[in-house]
Structure formats: structure tokens, C-alpha cells
N, C-alpha and C positions, 0 to 999 in steps of 0.2 A: 504493500500500500504506500502511496505517496504521502509525504509529510503534510500534516494539516496546515493550511495557509492561515497565518495569524490574522485576526480581525482588528481593523482599525476604524474606530468611529469617525464619521464625517468631520467632526470638529477637532479631532486630534491630529498631531503631526504623524507622518509616516515616512519611512525611508524613500529616497528619491526613486530607487529602482522599482519599489512596490507601487509608488504613485503612478509611474509611467505605465506599469502593467495594468493598473486599475483603469486608468484613463483609456488605454487601448481597448480593454474589454468593454467599457462603457460605450466607447465610440462605435464598436461593432454592433452593440445592442441598439444604439440610436439609429444606425443605418438600417438595421433589420426592421425596426419599428415603422420605418417610413413605408415599407411595402415593396413587393416585387415589381409591381407595375411601374412605379416611379423610377426604380433603379434601371429597369430596362429602357425606359424612355430617356433617362439621363445619359445612358451609354450611347443612345442613338441620336439624341438631339443636342446634348451638351458636348458630345464627342470626346475630347481629351486634349492633352497638352502636347502630344507627339505629332504635331502637324506643322507643315510649312505655313508661315504667316500669309494671310490674304494680301494680294497686291494693293498698295494704297491707291494707285491710279492706273486702271487697265489701259487707258488711252495714252499714257505717258511714253515718251521715247525710251527704248531700252538703253542700257549703259553703253552698248557698242555704237550707238548712234544710228542704227539701221531702222529707217522708216518711222513707225509709230502707227497706232491703230486709227482706222478711218471711222467716221460716225456710224453708229450701229443702225442697221435696218431691222434686225431681228432682236427680240427680247428673250426668246426661249426656244427650246428644241424638244420635239417628240421623236424619239428614235424607235422605229419598229424593227427590232432585232430578230431576224429569222435564223435562230441558232441551229447549226447543223449544215446550213448551206442550201438555199432554195435553187431549184433548177431554173436557169435563165431561159432556156428554149421553150419551156412550157408556160412561161409567164410574160416577160417583157421583151423577149427577143425570139419570137417564134420563127421556125424554119419549115414552113409547110411543104417546100419543094425538096427537102433533103431526103425524103423517102421514109418508109416505115421503120427501117433500122434505127432511125434517129427520132422520129415523131412518136412511135408507138401508136396507140389509139387516139392520142390527142392531135389529130390532123387539123389542118386549116389554121386560120387566124381571123381575128375580129377587127373590122374597121372601127376606128374611134371617131369621136366628134372633131378630131383634127385631121384634116386631109393628109394622107401619106403615112400616118402613124397607125400601126397595127399591134395588137397584144394577143395573148393566148386566148383560146376559145372559152376558157373557164373564168374569164374576168369581165363579164358583161357590164357590171356596175362601174368598174374603173374605166372601161371603154367610153362611157358616157361623159366622163369628166377629164379627159386627157388634156384639155386646155388649162387645167389647174396644176399639173405636175409635169416634170421633165424626166426623161429616161437617159441614163448613162449606160450604154451598151458595151463599153470598152474598158470596164474596170478590170484590173489585172494586178497580180503579184507573183503568180507562178507557184505558190505554195499549196500543197494538198493536205497538210496536217491541221486538224481542228485548232489545237492550242496555239500554234505559231501563227496561223492565218487569222484567228480571232484577235490575237494580240496586235497584229499589224493593222487590221481594219479598225479596231477600237481605239488604238493609241496613235496611229499614224507614224509608227516607228518600227525599225527593223529589230528583230530579236538579237540576243547575244551580247548586248551592252552590259556593263556593270551596273547600269541604272535600271530600276523597275519604273518604266514610264507610266504616267497616269492616263486613263481613258479620257475621251473627249468630255464625258459628263463631269468628271472630276475637275478638268481644266475650266470648263464653263462655270462650275460652282465656285472655284477659286477666284475667278475674276468677276462673276456676276451674282453669285449666290447670296452674298452678304453685303449688298450695296448699301451705302450710308450707315454701315455698322449694325443694321437691323437683322435680327434672327427671329423669325416667326415660329409658331408652334409646328407648322408643317415644314418638314425638311425641304431644302431646295433641290435635292437630287433624289429621285424616287424610281425604283424598279418594280414593275408589275409583272409577275408576282414573285418569281424566284431569282436569286442572284445569277449572274451570267456564268460564273463558275470556272471559266477558262483561265482567269488571271485575277490579280488584285486590282480592282478598278481604280483605286486611289493612287497606287504606285508610291513614289517617294513623297507625294504631297501629304500623306498621312491620313489617319482615321477621320479627321474632321471633314474630309471631302469624299468619304466613302458613301455610296448610296444607301438609302433606307429601302430594304426589300420588304414588301408588304406581306408576302405569303397569302394564304387564303384563296378564295375564289370569288371574283366580282359577280359571277352569275348566280351565286347562292342567294337564298332568301335574305340573308344578312351577311354582308361582306365583312368577315371577321379578320381585321388587319392584325397580324401576329405582333404581340408585344403591346398592343393598344386595346384590342377588343377580345374579351373572352366569349367565344361563341355559345358557351353553356349558360351565360348569365344575361339577364335583361338589364336595361339601363337603371331600373329601380333597384335591382339587386346590387349593381355596381355602386350606386349612391349610398345604399345602406351599409355596404362594406366600408366605404370611405368614412362614414360617420362613426362606425364602430372603431375603426383604426384610430381616428382622432381621439376618441374617448380613452382608448388604451394607451396611447402614446404620451404617458406622463413624464417620460425621460426628458422631453424637450424643455420642461420647466427648470431643469437643473443646468441647462446649457443654452440659454437664450441668446448668448452672444457668440456662440460657436459658429464660425464662418462656414465650416464644412457642413454642419447640420443645416444652416440656413440655405446653403446651396442645394442640399438634398431635398429640403422642404419645398424650395422653389421648383425643383424638378418634379416633385409629387404634384404640385398644383398644375404644372404644365401637362403632366400626364393625364390628370383627370379632366382638364379643360379639353384635351384632345379626345378623350373617351366620351365625355358627356356634354361638352360645350359646342359652340357653333363651328369651331375649327374641324372637329371630327365629322361634321355632316358632309364634307367634301367626298367622303367615301360611301355615303348613303345613296345608292342609286335608286332607291324607292322614291326619291324626290323628283326623278325624271319621269316624263310622260311615257306610258307603256308603248305608245306608237314609236317613239324615238328609240327606245331600248330594242324593240323588235327590228327596227331598221339597221341598227348596229349588229344585230344578231344575238340571240339568247344563248350564247356560249361564252366560255372563259375569254377567248381572244377578243370577240366583239365587245364584251362588257369592259375588258381592260382598256380598249381604245376609248370607250366612253369615259372611264375614270380619268384617263390621260387628259382628255379635253377639260374635265372639271378641275383637275389640278392646275393646268395652265391658267385657267380663269382665276384661280386663287393666288397666282403669282409664283408658282413653282417654276424653276428655271430649266430643269432638265428632267424629262420623264422617259424611261425606257420601257417599252412593252416587249417582254422577253418571251419568245415562244420556242420551246425545246422540242420541235417535232419534225425538222426538215432533213434529217440525216437518213435519206430513203435509199439505202443500198438494196433492200429487198422489197418486192411488191410495190414498186414505186407508183404505179398508176392507180391502184386502189387508194393509196394514201393521198394522191392528188385529188381524186374525186371527193374525198372527205375534207381535205384542208383548204383547197382553193376557193370554194364557195364562201367559207367563213372568212378567209383572208380578204376576198373581194368585197364582201359586205362591210366588214369592219373598217378597212382602210378607206374605201370610197365614202362611207358615212362620216368618218373622222375628218377627212379633207373638206367635204361639203359642209359639215357642221361648223368647222372652224371658219370657213369662208362666210357662211350665213351670219355668224356672230361677230364678224369683223376682226377675227383673231388670226386669220391665215397670213395676212401681210406681215405680222410681227412674230410668227411662229414657224420655224423650220421643221418640216416633216422629212425625216431621213429614213429610207426603207431599204433593207438589204441584209445579207448575212456575210459570213466570213469568206465564202467562195461560191461558185456555181456547182453544177453537177455535170458529169460526162454527157456530152450530146448524144453519143451513140449508146443505145440501150443495151444492157447486159441481160440477155435472155437465158444464159446458162444457169444450171443448178449450182448453188441454191438460191440464186438472186431472183429468178422468175420475173424478169423485167425490171431490173434495178438501174439506178444511176449512182455513180460513185463521186468522190471528191474531185473538184476541178477548179484549180486556181489560175489557169492561163487566161481565162476570160469569163466575166460574169456581169450581171447587171445590178445597178442600184437606181433608186428613184428618189428625187428630191422635189419638194414643194414648199412654197411660202417663204416668209422671212427674207425676201429679196431675190429668191430664185424665180425665174420666169417659168411659165407653164407652156405646154404645147410644143416642146422641143425634144429632139433626140440628139445626144452627143455621142460621137464615135460609133463604130460598128464592128461586128465580128464577121468572119468569113461565111460562106454559104451554108456551112453546117454548124456554125457556132463553136468552132474548135480553136480559133486563134483570133487575136485582135487584128482587124483589117486596117483600121485607121484610128488615129487620135487616142492612144493609150492614156488611161487615167489611173494613177496609183492612189492608194488610200490617203496618203499625205497631201496629194493634190486637192482632193475633195475636202478633207478636213481643214486644210489651210484656207480654202474658200469660205467654209462655214465660219471659221474664226473671224475672217474679215467682215462677214455680214453681221456678226455678233459684236463687232467693235473691239475684238481682241487682235492684237498684232501678231500674226503668225510668225514673223521674224523676230519678235521680241522674246523676252526671257520669262520662263516660268518661275514662280516662287519655289525656293528649295530650302529645306530645313538647315542645310549646312552652308548656304550661301553660294553654292556652285552656279556657274553661268550655263544654263541649258535653255536652248531655244524651244519655242512652242512646236515648231515643225522642223524637219531636217534642213540643214543648210548645204550649200554647195560643197563644203569641205567634208561632208559626211559620205560622199560617194554613193548616193542612192539614185536610182533611176527616177525620172520625173517627166511627165508630159506637160507640166505647168498647171497652174490653178485653172479652174473651170470657168474662166471669164465669159465663155460663150453663153452661159446659163444665167448670168446676173445682169 
């Protein structure tokens, strides 16, 4: 048995080492009394101290004197991340004349409302609004591995550096997420619903700029955002639990001037404001008309797109709708028959809804995955009509925030296997988005150790480039 710990009354003196131990234990109890919900939100909203400082002026000239940011046309970004790699030839770069070995059962192409632009036959709703978006058909990097390709497309950087570069969402958050020093209850960078998982989105910027991943299912009767809403409890039960917690938390009376306890209490208040207050209503899709919800599609992807629009309305700077379903090595065409109608309805409704609400001009919508898929169908066993990873050429779509609509940039060859003209590398597109957001792509990122690192690769980094996509802005 351990020795019995001596008892020291509150009013009596005690050895310094014992006092330190007692305070530590009391502190632990104080934090425990605040409650699990507030602690989780404190971690996600208050972030931490291991982060690069936010830039004081995103439009200022970088130290090396190169350029400076232009006035911003865009205020926010919605990224539709099609994780796994969507097929370009079945969506935005159809090749109906390539033959059945390439088209499979998805033959033909749809005319859009813009003369000369055609899309895949499974995208009728997007065909109606082609004037609102532009297609890049010559995206390329040549990498066929998920992790490496995702890193390149999400960060605009080559792998292999000693630096873990931040994703675009983290960079936008660093420059735009805390403007005027304000931090709202709703995080500035949100992923619906699961983290991208291929890399650390914040990179060297640190946890402050990491996205808040909601979890849950926006198509459920109640969208239970993980760490904020307990799906098994009603709002009334949450309020009752909070009142009981406050009655039980008598330890606070002994440390009213404790700065750490005050910070934890503030986090608790923020947590419950987000659970029970007006801020949390942004996740309540029951406030939307059923007709609109049906138009987006009553499925997880469609309702995630609707939540993305609601978050942008509330001032969130970067929202990623992350869909983990596009790695179609086997039974590709049954997957397309299931996925493409939901994708078509969700994205077309999002773009149209943003336009109707006057938000498209200030919101970039960026659609694509880490690569495309092999244009030639693999009918051998066990693939049964599959398409595999394909980094030589793929398509991305951009809309709003200063991007023009109704245009096609670049092209692939007759079978969609190589870039025919105007190659666009991930950093070319990302640099253009930074410019539209008022972030200098040639300027420096904030770094916790003060290192000088540009937002996009420079000429000295020996990377291929087709140049920023000026044709679309």
C-alpha cells in the first residue's frame, strides 16, 4: 500500500511541492467539471499555440519585393473534392467517337446551353447551366498514386520536400479566416463530412488552420455534427444537462481569477451557444424548404452541398465537400449510374442557388479530384469494366469568384489519354485562385519558424508550369 498522503487544511501552510501537486489535481478537476462538450469545442475552435501567426496584411508586398496581392474578387471557396479520382471521359471530357473500348455503355455526349461545349450523358442538370462554370480539360501531373496526387492537387506543391505544405483551405484560412482579428463560433474552414485523410491539411501552419470535420450525415432527420450535437439527446435535454453541470461545478468558486479556468468556461459557453444558440442553426437543414432540399437531392452528397451554401452565407471562408466514392477500379459503370445523378443534382443546384442568392460572384466553386481514370476500360477479371488511376490528364471545373462561365480551357487527345494543348498543373490553378482571393501567390506564407516559403512554387523550384489560368478570369 502507498503511504497515506498527509492532510493539510485550506488555511494552513503546506510544503511547496505538496501545494503544487494539490493545485495540479484541483486544476484537473476544474477542467473535468466544465464538461466534455466544451473541451472538444475548445480543441476545435480555440485551436492551440503551435501554429504559425496569421499574416497581418495579406495584401502587403512580400519581403523579397515580388508583386503583392491584387484586390480580391472572391471572399470564399467551396471545394467539391471527389476523392479517389473521378473519370474525366464520363463527365466533363466525353469521347463518344473513341469506341466502346473507351466509352463502355456511356456512349454519346450532351449538348449544353453553351454552343460547342458538351458533357457526359449523365449530367443533364449541369448541361443546362454550362454558362455558369468553366471546364479545364488539360489538368495534369502524371502521378497515379492517391496520396502523392492528392497532396499535389490540394497543396499545389511537389512531394518530397522537408516541408509539410498546407492545403489551399489552410492557406485561405491563414490569410482570410480571421480578418480584423475576429473569431466567430463557426470555424472558418469546414469539411463535410469526413477529413480528407491523405495528408495533414494544415501542414506547417499548425493546428489553428486545420479544418473542422463535421462527421454525421446532413441527410439524416437531424444533422448531428460530431463534437457539437449528441444525436441521442434533444435540445431540452442538452439544456438540462448544462444547468445541472453548472449546479455541480462549485470548484469555480475557489478559483474565480484562474485565467485557464476562465478560458475553459468561455469555451463551454461557446460550445453551448453552438449547440443551442443561433450559430448552430446553420447546420439545421429543416429550416430549408423541402422543395429546395429535394432539388439538391435527398442524399448525403446533395445535402452536404446545401450545408456548404448555408455556411458560406454565414461567413465561413472555406468549405470542402469531401466524397470518398470515386476510386472505381471494379464495376465502374454500375457505380457511375449511382453516383453521377447525385453529383449532377447536387453541384448544379449549388451553383444555381449561389447565383440566385447573389453569392456566386464572390464564391469560388472548385470541383475535381486528385486525378482522372484510365480512358480505356479494363474488362478483364476481376475488374469487370473498371477504370484505374490516371494522372496524365484529367478535368477540373471552376465557377464564380471571378472565374468566367461558359468556357473550356485546354484539351486532351481523341481518346482522353494525353494533354493535347494548354497543360494546367495544380499550382497553376491554385495560384489563380489565390489571386482572385486577394492572396499573393508569389508572396510568403506565415511559418512558425520564420522561414521564407512562397505560397506557390517559384521558378527556382524547377517545376513544370503552363502558367496561371488567365484565360478563365
